[in-house]
Residue frames relative to the residue before (quaternion, step in Angstrom):
aa qw qx qy qz dx dy dz
G 1.0000 0.0000 0.0000 0.0000 0.00 0.00 0.00
I 0.6890 0.4602 -0.2930 0.4771 3.55 0.82 -0.97
A 0.6095 0.5551 -0.3616 0.4355 3.62 1.03 -0.71
G 0.6318 0.5331 -0.3139 0.4671 3.59 1.06 -0.82
L 0.6640 0.4906 -0.3061 0.4741 3.56 0.99 -0.80
M 0.6246 0.5354 -0.3359 0.4587 3.58 1.08 -0.71
V 0.6397 0.5064 -0.3230 0.4796 3.60 0.96 -0.82
T 0.6263 0.5224 -0.3330 0.4733 3.61 0.98 -0.83
A 0.6696 0.4949 -0.3077 0.4605 3.60 0.86 -0.90
L 0.6272 0.5336 -0.3300 0.4615 3.59 1.00 -0.82
L 0.6697 0.4950 -0.2966 0.4675 3.56 0.85 -0.97
E 0.6457 0.5193 -0.3137 0.4638 3.59 0.97 -0.88
S 0.6399 0.5504 -0.3313 0.4216 3.60 1.00 -0.74
V 0.7275 0.3425 -0.2290 0.5485 3.58 1.21 -0.33
G 0.6832 -0.5561 0.2627 0.3937 3.53 1.21 0.52
V 0.5535 0.5898 -0.4096 0.4220 3.58 1.20 0.13
R 0.0502 0.8055 -0.5848 0.0816 3.55 -0.59 1.17
P 0.4785 -0.6928 0.4540 0.2915 3.58 -0.94 0.87
D 0.3726 -0.6861 0.5747 0.2452 3.53 -1.26 0.53
L 0.7622 -0.0431 0.0428 0.6445 3.54 1.28 -0.56
A 0.1289 -0.7865 0.5984 0.0822 3.55 -1.28 0.25
G 0.0255 -0.7549 0.6541 0.0402 3.48 -1.37 0.27
G 0.0686 -0.7918 0.6045 0.0539 3.53 -1.11 0.45
H 0.3992 -0.7127 0.5199 0.2498 3.55 -1.02 0.77
S 0.8501 -0.0429 -0.0159 0.5246 3.54 -0.84 1.12
Y 0.8284 0.0593 -0.0295 0.5562 3.65 -0.50 -1.12
G 0.6044 0.5974 -0.3472 0.3966 3.56 1.05 -0.71
E 0.5499 0.6065 -0.3948 0.4171 3.57 1.20 -0.36
L 0.6117 0.5326 -0.3409 0.4753 3.58 1.10 -0.67
V 0.6404 0.5184 -0.3112 0.4736 3.56 1.02 -0.84
A 0.6646 0.4998 -0.3086 0.4619 3.60 0.88 -0.92
L 0.6599 0.4952 -0.3089 0.4731 3.61 0.97 -0.78
T 0.6324 0.5120 -0.3331 0.4763 3.56 1.05 -0.66
A 0.6440 0.5129 -0.3167 0.4711 3.59 0.98 -0.85
A 0.6827 0.4726 -0.2749 0.4847 3.59 1.13 -0.65
G 0.6003 -0.6236 0.3410 0.3667 3.59 1.24 0.05
V 0.4203 0.7129 -0.4617 0.3193 3.58 1.28 0.13
F 0.7795 0.1384 -0.0530 0.6086 3.55 1.06 -0.86
E 0.4694 -0.6152 0.5414 0.3288 3.57 -1.25 0.41
P 0.6466 -0.5332 0.3648 0.4056 3.61 -1.11 0.57
A 0.6559 0.5021 -0.3307 0.4565 3.63 0.93 -0.79
D 0.6091 0.5483 -0.3413 0.4604 3.57 1.14 -0.62
L 0.5870 0.5744 -0.3744 0.4304 3.57 1.08 -0.64
L 0.6383 0.5172 -0.3320 0.4635 3.61 0.98 -0.77
D 0.6606 0.4945 -0.3122 0.4708 3.60 0.92 -0.86
L 0.6738 0.4969 -0.2964 0.4597 3.57 0.92 -0.92
S 0.6061 0.5592 -0.3499 0.4444 3.57 1.05 -0.76
A 0.6817 0.4751 -0.2769 0.4826 3.56 0.89 -0.96
A 0.6610 0.5021 -0.3198 0.4567 3.61 0.91 -0.86
R 0.6329 0.5382 -0.3276 0.4500 3.59 1.00 -0.81
A 0.6838 0.4848 -0.2875 0.4634 3.55 0.89 -1.01
E 0.6475 0.5246 -0.3119 0.4564 3.58 0.96 -0.87
A 0.6608 0.5129 -0.3101 0.4518 3.58 0.93 -0.89
M 0.6902 0.4772 -0.2935 0.4579 3.58 0.90 -0.89
L 0.6776 0.4890 -0.3055 0.4564 3.59 0.88 -0.83
A 0.6379 0.5167 -0.3253 0.4694 3.57 1.09 -0.67
A 0.6423 0.5593 -0.3113 0.4215 3.57 1.15 -0.67
V 0.7109 0.5227 -0.2722 0.3838 3.58 0.95 -0.79
G 0.3523 -0.7529 0.5012 0.2405 3.63 1.05 -0.44
E 0.8321 -0.2555 0.1633 0.4644 3.57 -1.18 -0.59
D 0.7477 0.2691 -0.1855 0.5781 3.60 1.06 -0.64
P 0.2385 -0.8072 0.5207 0.1428 3.59 -0.27 1.21
G 0.4505 -0.6959 0.4441 0.3400 3.58 1.26 -0.28
T 0.2263 -0.7586 0.5943 0.1421 3.53 -1.34 -0.13
M 0.3044 -0.7374 0.5794 0.1669 3.53 -1.38 0.00
A 0.0699 -0.7763 0.6241 0.0547 3.54 -1.29 0.37
A 0.3496 -0.7136 0.5683 0.2136 3.56 -1.16 0.67
V 0.1204 -0.7896 0.6011 0.0284 3.57 -0.96 0.93
S 0.2543 -0.7565 0.5874 0.1343 3.56 -0.83 1.05
A 0.4982 0.5986 -0.4663 0.4195 3.55 0.07 1.36
P 0.6185 -0.5290 0.4178 0.4038 3.59 -1.22 0.37
L 0.6549 -0.5509 0.3702 0.3614 3.54 -1.14 0.73
A 0.6807 0.4971 -0.3085 0.4409 3.61 0.81 -0.93
D 0.6328 0.5307 -0.3338 0.4544 3.62 1.02 -0.73
V 0.6641 0.4861 -0.2968 0.4844 3.59 1.00 -0.84
E 0.6687 0.5155 -0.3190 0.4305 3.62 0.76 -0.96
A 0.6434 0.5529 -0.3242 0.4187 3.56 1.01 -0.81
L 0.7433 0.4114 -0.2130 0.4826 3.60 1.16 -0.51
L 0.5662 0.6453 -0.3727 0.3523 3.59 1.22 -0.27
P 0.4233 -0.6578 0.5500 0.2927 3.56 -1.04 0.72
A 0.6864 -0.5326 0.3108 0.3855 3.59 -1.20 0.49
D 0.7148 0.4601 -0.2687 0.4530 3.61 1.07 -0.62
V 0.6478 0.4181 -0.3292 0.5451 3.61 1.26 0.28
V 0.1408 -0.8080 0.5709 0.0385 3.55 -0.90 1.00
V 0.4924 -0.5717 0.5464 0.3636 3.49 -1.36 0.28
A 0.2283 -0.8067 0.5358 0.1004 3.59 -0.51 1.16
N 0.7920 0.0323 0.0111 0.6095 3.57 1.05 -0.77
H 0.1342 -0.7163 0.6784 0.0929 3.52 -1.17 0.75
N 0.1147 -0.8753 0.4690 0.0251 3.51 0.17 1.34
A 0.7903 -0.0170 0.0729 0.6082 3.54 1.09 -0.69
P 0.7068 -0.4663 0.2864 0.4483 3.64 -1.10 0.34
D 0.8026 0.2215 -0.1102 0.5428 3.60 1.06 -0.69
Q 0.7019 0.3939 -0.2919 0.5167 3.59 1.07 0.69
V 0.0603 0.7677 -0.6322 0.0851 3.49 -0.81 1.18
V 0.2792 -0.7139 0.6140 0.1883 3.50 -1.36 0.34
I 0.2033 -0.7702 0.5938 0.1135 3.55 -0.94 0.94
S 0.0915 -0.8025 0.5896 -0.0023 3.53 -1.21 0.58
G 0.3496 0.7361 -0.5370 0.2184 3.58 -1.12 0.61
P 0.7672 -0.3019 0.2552 0.5051 3.56 -1.24 -0.31
T 0.6528 -0.5757 0.3286 0.3667 3.58 -1.01 0.84
K 0.7098 0.4480 -0.2728 0.4701 3.60 0.68 -1.08
A 0.6550 0.5249 -0.3183 0.4406 3.59 0.97 -0.82
V 0.6512 0.4878 -0.3102 0.4916 3.58 1.03 -0.78
E 0.6257 0.5304 -0.3429 0.4579 3.60 0.95 -0.79
N 0.6594 0.4867 -0.3044 0.4855 3.58 0.96 -0.83
A 0.6398 0.5240 -0.3277 0.4569 3.60 0.94 -0.80
V 0.6131 0.5425 -0.3417 0.4615 3.61 1.03 -0.82
E 0.6541 0.5115 -0.3181 0.4576 3.60 0.92 -0.86
V 0.6583 0.5056 -0.2993 0.4706 3.57 0.97 -0.94
L 0.6805 0.4911 -0.2952 0.4567 3.59 0.86 -0.92
R 0.6527 0.4901 -0.3153 0.4841 3.61 0.98 -0.77
G 0.6333 0.5486 -0.3148 0.4460 3.54 1.08 -0.79
A 0.6676 0.4630 -0.2781 0.5124 3.56 1.27 -0.54
G 0.6096 -0.6103 0.3363 0.3779 3.55 1.28 0.18
L 0.5114 0.6419 -0.4232 0.3838 3.57 1.28 0.24
S 0.4453 -0.6638 0.5317 0.2798 3.56 -1.17 0.64
V 0.0175 0.8056 -0.5864 0.0824 3.54 -0.74 1.14
K 0.0349 -0.7913 0.6103 0.0149 3.54 -0.98 0.85
S 0.4212 -0.6902 0.5331 0.2490 3.57 -0.81 1.04
I 0.2383 -0.7620 0.5881 0.1293 3.56 -1.07 0.77
P 0.3380 -0.7327 0.5452 0.2272 3.64 -0.68 0.96
V 0.1394 0.7849 -0.5827 0.1581 3.56 -0.36 1.31
A 0.5723 -0.5986 0.4480 0.3368 3.54 -1.32 0.34
A 0.8012 -0.0148 0.0410 0.5968 3.58 1.20 -0.52
A 0.5788 -0.5689 0.4569 0.3641 3.56 -1.37 0.19
F 0.1205 -0.8389 0.5284 0.0497 3.54 0.33 1.28
H 0.8352 0.1863 -0.1743 0.4872 3.56 -1.25 0.63
S 0.5649 0.5448 -0.4090 0.4656 3.55 1.06 0.86
P 0.7152 -0.4246 0.3207 0.4531 3.59 -1.26 0.06
L 0.5713 0.5972 -0.3888 0.4072 3.61 1.13 -0.49
M 0.6748 0.5012 -0.2853 0.4604 3.60 1.19 -0.46
A 0.4121 0.7585 -0.4449 0.2385 3.60 1.25 -0.29
G 0.6756 0.5202 -0.2946 0.4314 3.59 0.95 -0.79
A 0.5934 0.5941 -0.3600 0.4066 3.59 1.20 -0.33
R 0.5301 0.6741 -0.4128 0.3067 3.60 1.09 -0.59
D 0.7273 0.4423 -0.2726 0.4484 3.59 0.61 -1.06
R 0.6431 0.5204 -0.3324 0.4529 3.59 0.97 -0.77
F 0.6906 0.4548 -0.2860 0.4843 3.58 0.89 -0.90
A 0.6143 0.5505 -0.3397 0.4518 3.60 1.04 -0.77
A 0.6253 0.5318 -0.3363 0.4616 3.60 1.03 -0.78
R 0.6579 0.4938 -0.3134 0.4745 3.60 0.94 -0.81
L 0.6518 0.5117 -0.3108 0.4655 3.58 0.98 -0.83
S 0.6408 0.5362 -0.3467 0.4262 3.60 0.99 -0.71
A 0.6749 0.4830 -0.2937 0.4744 3.58 1.17 -0.46
M 0.5862 0.6016 -0.3523 0.4127 3.58 1.30 -0.17
S 0.4137 -0.6381 0.5810 0.2900 3.51 -1.21 0.57
I 0.0964 -0.8090 0.5791 0.0273 3.56 -0.79 1.04
G 0.2504 -0.7832 0.5553 0.1248 3.54 -0.79 1.08
E 0.6133 -0.5186 0.4316 0.4107 3.52 -1.34 -0.03
T 0.4961 -0.6520 0.4761 0.3196 3.55 -1.14 0.54
A 0.4096 -0.7064 0.5221 0.2462 3.55 -0.96 0.88
F 0.7508 0.0327 -0.0258 0.6592 3.55 1.34 -0.37
P 0.6282 -0.5595 0.3754 0.3891 3.62 -1.15 0.53
V 0.1148 -0.7508 0.6465 0.0715 3.54 -1.11 0.81
W 0.3206 -0.7798 0.5176 0.1459 3.52 -0.65 1.22
S 0.4256 -0.7045 0.5242 0.2189 3.52 -1.00 0.94
N 0.3452 -0.7410 0.5283 0.2295 3.60 -0.92 0.80
V 0.5809 0.5363 -0.3936 0.4691 3.57 1.27 0.18
T 0.7997 0.2881 -0.1384 0.5083 3.58 0.88 -0.94
A 0.3092 -0.7595 0.5023 0.2743 3.61 1.23 -0.42
E 0.6043 0.4737 -0.3698 0.5231 3.56 1.15 0.81
P 0.6328 -0.5030 0.3983 0.4336 3.60 -1.20 0.31
H 0.5652 -0.6005 0.4497 0.3430 3.55 -1.09 0.75
A 0.1929 -0.7402 0.6354 0.1053 3.55 -1.04 0.94
D 0.7758 0.0833 0.0004 0.6255 3.56 0.95 -1.00
V 0.3232 -0.8000 0.4760 0.1701 3.54 -0.14 1.33
R 0.6499 0.5269 -0.3318 0.4357 3.61 0.90 -0.89
D 0.7002 0.4540 -0.2688 0.4811 3.57 0.83 -1.00
G 0.6535 0.5359 -0.3171 0.4303 3.60 0.95 -0.78
L 0.6829 0.4559 -0.2895 0.4919 3.58 0.95 -0.82
A 0.6416 0.5170 -0.3332 0.4584 3.59 0.95 -0.77
A 0.6060 0.5857 -0.3412 0.4163 3.58 1.11 -0.69
Q 0.5606 0.5951 -0.3992 0.4150 3.60 1.14 -0.48
R 0.6778 0.4970 -0.2987 0.4521 3.59 1.05 -0.63
Q 0.5253 0.6348 -0.4188 0.3818 3.58 1.23 -0.26
V 0.5864 -0.5109 0.4707 0.4166 3.50 -1.37 0.09
K 0.4384 0.6651 -0.4759 0.3728 3.54 0.24 1.27
A 0.4198 -0.7126 0.5094 0.2375 3.51 -0.87 0.92
V 0.3660 -0.6436 0.6122 0.2776 3.53 -1.25 0.43
V 0.0278 0.8564 -0.5033 0.1113 3.52 -0.19 1.33
L 0.1688 -0.7284 0.6551 0.1080 3.52 -1.03 0.85
P 0.2483 -0.8077 0.5077 0.1677 3.62 0.00 1.17
E 0.5644 -0.6084 0.4444 0.3374 3.52 -1.04 0.78
A 0.5915 0.5819 -0.3710 0.4169 3.57 1.10 -0.67
Q 0.6789 0.4764 -0.3050 0.4682 3.62 1.05 -0.63
L 0.5849 0.5683 -0.3677 0.4468 3.59 1.23 -0.25
G 0.2397 -0.7835 0.5351 0.2057 3.58 1.12 -0.55
D 0.7774 -0.3009 0.2321 0.5012 3.53 -0.92 -0.87
E 0.5309 0.6390 -0.4106 0.3758 3.57 1.27 -0.08
Q 0.2662 -0.7209 0.6135 0.1819 3.53 -1.17 0.62
V 0.2554 -0.7638 0.5747 0.1451 3.52 -0.97 0.87
G 0.2151 -0.7803 0.5763 0.1125 3.56 -0.69 1.06
L 0.0917 -0.7997 0.5923 0.0366 3.57 -0.78 0.99
């Protein structure tokens, strides 16, 4: 987070200023801080509060995640009920998330169907039902924060629209909701990752 703010400050020192910003998951906090919503010191507090809320939510099995190189519909058709699509990053790339054993089983099923799957070393099953308990805890911390106006629009990675209510938008990341980039919003453009 702080490294992102330092790059932003460096670019601003030579006259390069953003017209808009967005950040994926944790990066959204950094983008909002760069836009003036939070002070840099607040970013450190929010980073710790976010991590604590998520780790407290997962219990004994923090879960895991895996990246799958395949269209969303192909992946969803093969997933067991306890594994979710956490991110739809590109037309042919999604990330799955859930309890450790369930994701391990899903990886076997997906590979068995001929899909390319890579386990992701993560601290928890982010953007999955295991994170649901983090919402209220993180929202409580956000409610105590001073929030400024954005110097430029910051796009939410939950709604794919500029933030209207920063507190609600950030807390929504902790809900049982995937971070999705719908193909409809990509239009004819292809996104290379």
